[in-house]
TORKOL-4160 file (C-alpha; in steps of 0.2 Angstrom, whole numbers, padded with zeros to 4 digits, m for minus):
100
<pt num="1" X="0172" Y="m0096" Z="m0044"/>
<pt num="2" X="0168" Y="m0077" Z="m0046"/>
<pt num="3" X="0157" Y="m0070" Z="m0032"/>
<pt num="4" X="0146" Y="m0055" Z="m0036"/>
<pt num="5" X="0146" Y="m0043" Z="m0021"/>
<pt num="6" X="0132" Y="m0032" Z="m0017"/>
<pt num="7" X="0139" Y="m0016" Z="m0011"/>
<pt num="8" X="0123" Y="m0010" Z="m0004"/>
<pt num="9" X="0123" Y="m0012" Z="0015"/>
<pt num="10" X="0108" Y="m0019" Z="0025"/>
<pt num="11" X="0105" Y="m0002" Z="0032"/>
<pt num="12" X="0104" Y="0006" Z="0015"/>
<pt num="13" X="0092" Y="m0007" Z="0009"/>
<pt num="14" X="0081" Y="m0006" Z="0025"/>
<pt num="15" X="0081" Y="0013" Z="0023"/>
<pt num="16" X="0075" Y="0011" Z="0004"/>
<pt num="17" X="0061" Y="m0001" Z="0010"/>
<pt num="18" X="0055" Y="0011" Z="0024"/>
<pt num="19" X="0055" Y="0025" Z="0011"/>
<pt num="20" X="0045" Y="0015" Z="m0002"/>
<pt num="21" X="0032" Y="0009" Z="0011"/>
<pt num="22" X="0030" Y="0027" Z="0017"/>
<pt num="23" X="0028" Y="0033" Z="m0001"/>
<pt num="24" X="0015" Y="0019" Z="m0004"/>
<pt num="25" X="0005" Y="0024" Z="0012"/>
<pt num="26" X="0005" Y="0042" Z="0007"/>
<pt num="27" X="m0003" Y="0037" Z="m0010"/>
<pt num="28" X="m0004" Y="0046" Z="m0026"/>
<pt num="29" X="m0008" Y="0064" Z="m0024"/>
<pt num="30" X="m0018" Y="0065" Z="m0041"/>
<pt num="31" X="m0028" Y="0050" Z="m0036"/>
<pt num="32" X="m0032" Y="0057" Z="m0019"/>
<pt num="33" X="m0037" Y="0073" Z="m0027"/>
<pt num="34" X="m0049" Y="0063" Z="m0039"/>
<pt num="35" X="m0057" Y="0055" Z="m0024"/>
<pt num="36" X="m0059" Y="0072" Z="m0015"/>
<pt num="37" X="m0067" Y="0079" Z="m0031"/>
<pt num="38" X="m0080" Y="0065" Z="m0030"/>
<pt num="39" X="m0083" Y="0069" Z="m0012"/>
<pt num="40" X="m0075" Y="0052" Z="m0007"/>
<pt num="41" X="m0062" Y="0046" Z="0005"/>
<pt num="42" X="m0047" Y="0035" Z="0000"/>
<pt num="43" X="m0047" Y="0017" Z="0004"/>
<pt num="44" X="m0035" Y="0019" Z="0018"/>
<pt num="45" X="m0045" Y="0033" Z="0026"/>
<pt num="46" X="m0061" Y="0023" Z="0026"/>
<pt num="47" X="m0052" Y="0008" Z="0034"/>
<pt num="48" X="m0045" Y="0020" Z="0047"/>
<pt num="49" X="m0062" Y="0026" Z="0051"/>
<pt num="50" X="m0069" Y="0009" Z="0053"/>
<pt num="51" X="m0055" Y="0001" Z="0064"/>
<pt num="52" X="m0049" Y="0006" Z="0082"/>
<pt num="53" X="m0035" Y="0019" Z="0081"/>
<pt num="54" X="m0018" Y="0012" Z="0077"/>
<pt num="55" X="m0024" Y="m0006" Z="0075"/>
<pt num="56" X="m0023" Y="m0008" Z="0056"/>
<pt num="57" X="m0009" Y="m0020" Z="0050"/>
<pt num="58" X="m0008" Y="m0020" Z="0031"/>
<pt num="59" X="m0003" Y="m0035" Z="0021"/>
<pt num="60" X="0004" Y="m0036" Z="0003"/>
<pt num="61" X="0007" Y="m0018" Z="0003"/>
<pt num="62" X="0020" Y="m0019" Z="m0011"/>
<pt num="63" X="0010" Y="m0031" Z="m0022"/>
<pt num="64" X="0009" Y="m0027" Z="m0040"/>
<pt num="65" X="m0002" Y="m0035" Z="m0054"/>
<pt num="66" X="0005" Y="m0045" Z="m0068"/>
<pt num="67" X="m0009" Y="m0041" Z="m0081"/>
<pt num="68" X="m0006" Y="m0037" Z="m0099"/>
<pt num="69" X="m0016" Y="m0028" Z="m0112"/>
<pt num="70" X="m0026" Y="m0012" Z="m0112"/>
<pt num="71" X="m0010" Y="m0003" Z="m0107"/>
<pt num="72" X="m0009" Y="m0011" Z="m0090"/>
<pt num="73" X="0009" Y="m0017" Z="m0092"/>
<pt num="74" X="0014" Y="0001" Z="m0090"/>
<pt num="75" X="0003" Y="0005" Z="m0075"/>
<pt num="76" X="0008" Y="m0005" Z="m0060"/>
<pt num="77" X="0004" Y="0004" Z="m0044"/>
<pt num="78" X="0008" Y="m0004" Z="m0027"/>
<pt num="79" X="m0006" Y="m0012" Z="m0019"/>
<pt num="80" X="m0015" Y="m0013" Z="m0036"/>
<pt num="81" X="m0028" Y="m0002" Z="m0029"/>
<pt num="82" X="m0033" Y="m0014" Z="m0015"/>
<pt num="83" X="m0029" Y="m0011" Z="0003"/>
<pt num="84" X="m0030" Y="m0027" Z="0013"/>
<pt num="85" X="m0026" Y="m0032" Z="0031"/>
<pt num="86" X="m0033" Y="m0034" Z="0049"/>
<pt num="87" X="m0036" Y="m0023" Z="0064"/>
<pt num="88" X="m0049" Y="m0022" Z="0078"/>
<pt num="89" X="m0066" Y="m0015" Z="0080"/>
<pt num="90" X="m0070" Y="m0012" Z="0098"/>
<pt num="91" X="m0056" Y="m0024" Z="0102"/>
<pt num="92" X="m0062" Y="m0038" Z="0091"/>
<pt num="93" X="m0050" Y="m0044" Z="0077"/>
<pt num="94" X="m0057" Y="m0041" Z="0060"/>
<pt num="95" X="m0050" Y="m0043" Z="0042"/>
<pt num="96" X="m0053" Y="m0029" Z="0030"/>
<pt num="97" X="m0050" Y="m0024" Z="0012"/>
<pt num="98" X="m0055" Y="m0009" Z="0002"/>
<pt num="99" X="m0054" Y="m0004" Z="m0016"/>
<pt num="100" X="m0048" Y="0014" Z="m0022"/>
């Protein structure tokens, strides 16, 4: 029986995941600029203003849609434009989501 070996170490894979998450959190510079031009904050910025500092725990950060048609199969941003998670407001746990 042939065994396929993945030569990528766990440390390398973890580093890739950390970098990908940081990239997703940083957001799309062009998208952020479009929001700024409209006088708006990004979804993450709005969530951060609502919640107690440092309390936000995001879920499904790397989720992508599976839609087809209208050119959507070529546009698959992480989070699919929806930020979801939980945090606290004055110490009370709340669940939040915001669209960009």
